[in-house]
C-alpha positions as CSV (number, residue, x, y, z in Angstrom):
1,V,62.3,67.7,2.9
2,H,62.7,64.0,2.3
3,I,59.7,62.5,0.6
4,I,59.1,58.7,1.2
5,P,57.4,57.0,-1.7
6,L,54.2,55.2,-1.0
7,T,54.3,51.5,-1.8
8,L,51.1,49.5,-2.4
9,P,50.8,45.7,-2.0
10,T,50.6,43.9,-5.3
11,T,47.6,41.9,-4.2
12,V,44.6,43.0,-2.1
13,Q,42.9,40.4,0.1
14,V,39.2,40.9,0.8
15,L,37.9,39.1,3.8
16,P,34.2,38.1,3.7
17,K,32.0,39.3,6.5
18,R,30.5,36.3,8.3
19,G,26.9,36.3,9.4
20,M,23.7,37.7,7.8
21,R,22.6,41.2,7.3
22,M,20.5,42.7,10.0
23,T,17.6,43.2,7.6
24,Y,17.5,39.4,6.7
25,A,15.6,38.5,9.9
26,T,13.1,41.2,9.3
27,V,12.5,39.9,5.7
28,L,11.9,36.4,7.1
29,R,9.4,37.6,9.6
30,V,7.5,39.5,6.9
31,L,7.5,36.4,4.6
32,K,6.2,34.3,7.4
33,K,3.4,36.7,8.2
34,R,2.4,36.9,4.5
35,R,2.4,33.1,4.3
36,K,0.1,32.9,7.4
37,L,-2.3,35.5,5.9
38,A,-2.4,33.6,2.6
39,G,-3.2,30.3,4.3
40,P,-1.9,26.9,3.5
41,E,-0.8,26.1,0.0
42,R,-3.4,24.4,-2.2
43,L,-2.9,20.6,-2.6
44,R,-1.8,20.2,-6.2
45,H,-1.3,17.2,-8.5
46,R,2.3,16.5,-9.4
47,S,1.5,17.1,-13.0
48,E,0.8,20.8,-12.4
49,W,4.5,21.5,-11.7
50,D,6.8,22.7,-14.5
51,N,9.3,19.8,-14.4
52,W,6.6,17.1,-15.0
53,N,7.4,14.5,-17.7
54,Y,4.8,11.7,-17.8
55,K,6.8,9.5,-20.2
56,A,9.9,9.8,-18.2
57,E,8.0,9.0,-15.0
58,L,6.5,5.8,-16.5
59,F,10.0,4.7,-17.6
60,A,11.4,5.4,-14.2
61,F,8.5,3.5,-12.5
62,A,9.2,0.4,-14.6
63,K,12.9,0.5,-13.7
64,R,12.2,1.0,-10.0
65,L,10.1,-2.2,-10.0
66,N,12.5,-4.0,-12.3
67,E,9.6,-5.1,-14.4
68,P,10.1,-4.7,-18.2
69,V,6.6,-3.6,-19.0
70,S,6.0,-1.5,-22.1
71,E,5.1,2.1,-21.9
72,E,1.7,1.5,-23.7
73,T,0.7,-1.2,-21.2
74,L,1.7,1.0,-18.3
75,R,-0.4,3.9,-19.6
76,T,-3.4,1.6,-19.8
77,A,-2.8,0.3,-16.3
78,F,-2.7,3.8,-14.9
79,T,-5.7,5.1,-16.8
80,H,-8.9,4.7,-14.8
81,K,-12.3,4.7,-16.5
82,S,-13.4,7.8,-14.6
83,Y,-10.6,9.8,-16.3
84,I,-11.9,9.0,-19.8
85,I,-15.5,9.9,-18.9
86,H,-14.4,13.1,-17.2
87,E,-12.2,14.1,-20.1
88,E,-15.0,13.4,-22.7
89,N,-17.5,15.5,-20.7
90,R,-15.0,18.3,-20.5
91,R,-14.5,18.3,-24.2
92,K,-18.3,18.3,-24.8
93,Q,-18.6,21.4,-22.6
94,L,-16.0,23.1,-24.8
95,G,-18.0,22.5,-27.9
96,L,-15.5,20.3,-29.7
97,S,-16.5,18.2,-32.7
98,T,-17.6,14.6,-32.3
99,E,-14.2,13.3,-33.6
100,D,-12.3,15.4,-31.1
101,I,-14.4,14.4,-28.1
102,E,-13.4,10.8,-28.1
103,V,-10.4,10.1,-25.9
104,K,-8.2,7.5,-27.6
105,L,-7.1,5.7,-24.4
106,N,-7.9,2.3,-23.0
107,D,-8.9,2.1,-19.4
108,N,-7.5,-0.5,-17.0
109,S,-10.7,-2.5,-16.4
110,A,-9.6,-5.6,-18.3
111,L,-6.1,-5.5,-16.8
112,A,-7.5,-5.1,-13.3
113,L,-9.9,-8.1,-13.8
114,K,-7.0,-10.2,-15.0
115,G,-4.8,-9.2,-12.1
116,T,-7.6,-9.9,-9.6
117,E,-8.0,-13.5,-10.8
118,I,-4.2,-14.1,-10.7
119,M,-3.9,-12.6,-7.2
120,S,-6.8,-14.4,-5.8
121,S,-5.8,-17.9,-7.0
122,F,-2.1,-17.4,-6.1
123,I,-2.9,-16.0,-2.6
124,K,-5.2,-18.9,-1.7
125,A,-2.7,-21.5,-3.0
126,F,0.2,-19.9,-1.1
127,I,-1.8,-19.7,2.2
128,R,-2.8,-23.4,1.9
129,H,0.8,-24.3,1.3
130,S,2.2,-22.2,4.1
131,Y,-0.6,-23.2,6.6
132,P,-1.5,-26.8,5.8
133,D,-3.6,-27.2,9.0
134,L,-5.5,-23.9,8.6
135,P,-9.2,-24.5,7.8
136,E,-10.8,-23.0,4.8
137,E,-12.5,-20.4,6.9
138,G,-9.1,-19.1,7.9
139,V,-7.8,-19.2,4.4
140,A,-10.7,-17.2,3.2
141,V,-10.2,-14.6,6.0
142,L,-6.5,-14.1,5.2
143,H,-7.3,-13.9,1.5
144,D,-10.0,-11.3,2.0
145,Y,-7.6,-9.3,4.3
146,L,-4.9,-9.2,1.6
147,M,-7.4,-8.3,-1.2
148,T,-9.1,-5.4,0.7
149,D,-8.8,-1.9,-0.8
150,D,-7.0,-0.7,2.3
151,T,-4.2,-3.2,2.0
152,L,-3.8,-2.9,-1.8
153,S,-4.0,0.9,-1.7
154,H,-1.3,1.0,1.0
155,I,1.0,-1.1,-1.2
156,S,0.1,0.9,-4.3
157,T,0.9,4.2,-2.6
158,N,4.3,3.0,-1.3
159,I,5.5,1.8,-4.8
160,G,4.8,5.3,-6.2
161,T,1.6,5.0,-8.2
162,K,-0.3,7.9,-6.8
163,D,1.3,10.6,-9.0
164,L,1.0,8.5,-12.1
165,I,-2.7,7.6,-12.0
166,L,-5.1,9.3,-14.4
167,C,-8.5,9.5,-12.8
168,A,-11.3,12.0,-12.2
169,E,-10.9,12.5,-8.4
170,F,-8.0,14.2,-6.6
171,P,-6.6,13.2,-4.1
172,V,-6.8,9.6,-5.4
173,E,-9.1,7.4,-3.4
174,N,-8.3,4.0,-2.0
175,P,-10.5,2.0,-4.4
176,T,-8.8,3.6,-7.4
177,L,-5.3,2.9,-5.9
178,A,-6.3,-0.7,-5.4
179,T,-7.7,-1.1,-8.9
180,V,-4.4,0.3,-10.4
181,F,-2.4,-2.2,-8.4
182,K,-4.5,-5.0,-9.7
183,A,-4.0,-3.6,-13.2
184,L,-0.3,-3.6,-12.7
185,V,-0.4,-7.3,-11.9
186,G,-2.4,-7.9,-15.0
187,A,0.0,-5.8,-17.0
188,I,3.0,-7.9,-15.9
189,A,1.1,-11.1,-16.8
190,T,0.2,-9.6,-20.2
191,D,3.7,-8.3,-21.2
192,M,5.7,-11.1,-19.6
193,N,4.0,-14.2,-18.1
194,Q,1.8,-15.3,-15.2
195,K,4.8,-16.7,-13.3
196,Q,6.4,-13.2,-13.1
197,A,3.1,-11.7,-12.0
198,E,2.8,-14.3,-9.2
199,T,6.4,-13.4,-8.1
200,F,5.3,-9.7,-8.0
201,V,2.3,-10.6,-5.8
202,L,4.6,-12.7,-3.5
203,D,7.1,-9.8,-3.1
204,F,4.6,-7.0,-2.5
205,V,1.2,-8.5,-1.3
206,L,2.0,-11.7,0.7
207,T,4.8,-9.9,2.6
208,Q,2.0,-7.9,4.4
209,L,1.5,-11.0,6.6
210,V,5.1,-10.8,7.9
211,G,5.1,-10.1,11.7
212,K,1.3,-10.6,12.0
213,D,-0.4,-13.3,14.0
214,V,-3.1,-15.2,12.1
215,F,-5.5,-14.8,15.0
216,D,-5.0,-11.0,15.0
217,I,-6.6,-11.0,11.6
218,W,-9.0,-13.9,12.0
219,E,-11.3,-13.3,15.0
220,I,-13.2,-16.5,15.6
221,P,-16.6,-15.9,17.2
222,N,-17.0,-19.4,18.6
223,P,-13.6,-21.1,18.7
224,L,-14.8,-24.4,20.3
225,A,-17.5,-24.9,17.7
226,T,-14.9,-24.2,14.9
227,L,-12.5,-26.7,16.4
228,D,-15.3,-29.3,16.6
229,A,-16.2,-28.8,13.0
230,L,-12.6,-29.2,12.0
231,L,-12.2,-32.4,14.1
232,K,-15.4,-33.8,12.6
233,K,-14.0,-33.1,9.1
234,H,-11.0,-35.2,9.9
235,G,-13.1,-38.0,11.4
236,R,-12.3,-37.3,15.1
237,T,-14.4,-36.9,18.2
238,P,-15.3,-33.4,19.5
239,A,-12.8,-31.6,21.7
240,E,-12.7,-32.0,25.5
241,S,-11.5,-29.3,27.8
242,R,-9.7,-30.1,31.0
243,L,-8.3,-27.9,33.8
244,V,-4.6,-28.9,34.2
245,F,-3.3,-26.1,36.4
246,E,-4.6,-23.4,38.6
247,S,-3.0,-20.8,40.9
248,G,-4.3,-17.9,43.1
249,R,-7.9,-19.0,43.2
250,N,-10.2,-16.3,44.7
251,T,-7.6,-13.6,44.2
252,I,-7.3,-10.8,41.7
253,Q,-4.2,-12.6,40.2
254,A,-5.9,-16.0,39.6
255,I,-4.6,-18.0,36.7
256,Y,-6.0,-21.2,35.1
257,K,-4.5,-23.3,32.4
258,V,-6.9,-25.4,30.3
259,A,-5.8,-28.2,27.9
260,V,-7.8,-29.5,25.0
261,Y,-8.0,-33.2,24.0
262,S,-9.5,-35.3,21.3
263,D,-9.6,-39.1,21.4
264,K,-7.3,-38.8,24.5
265,E,-4.8,-37.0,22.4
266,F,-3.4,-33.7,23.5
267,L,-4.1,-30.8,21.1
268,G,-3.0,-27.7,22.9
269,Q,-3.4,-25.6,26.0
270,G,-3.8,-22.0,27.0
271,P,-4.0,-19.7,30.1
272,G,-6.9,-17.7,31.3
273,E,-8.1,-15.6,34.3
274,S,-11.3,-17.6,34.9
275,V,-12.5,-21.2,34.3
276,A,-15.6,-20.0,32.3
């Protein structure tokens, strides 16, 4: 009997099995069912997560804006007065001593007031420079539009302030977001100078007018009376309207073009569907 020795390969190659186990889809279905039964996850503040580092977040925020504001000033700008009141009341309920109840933080009221003054004066000056023929009523309307809580809270949210604000309410409301943005302008003016704060306002606030028509923001209730008041202010006669073109009278596609003159000088023209 001739015995043939068995030779084994020196290396064994193990090929992985592609695809997922058959039980994996079942596990996913069970997890989805449990998630549905538990309901949506509770809305939580960013600080409740384990990897939260407030000091690092303040440092990163200043670097993102490229504004060398100190950490102490940033803490003040992000601390709303409601947070201090809420924290002191919470400590009183815990029965702490009088010394421990006081929260050693400064709120952003002073910085917000300073930022409001800088923003208001610079916005008006910029609008007057950019629209030299715009009456003061229009300047006031554009100024009020840019200073509203909706506009400033939109800017504040998009530069990443929502997770850094210390306040009593959650989610953070629009007035609080707007106040924090004003405080940031005041913080830049405090740690640097007013010129840098005005540049910050130019970059983030006045750019909200890009792509917008003035008359989409300023709805004039009586345009002709406003025009007459403006002409009177410049020592000119009231405006006169004249029909300069018409087409399709007594049809559903009628069009009329009316021109406005003052002292026999052409001011402008516009189309309409009726003469009235």
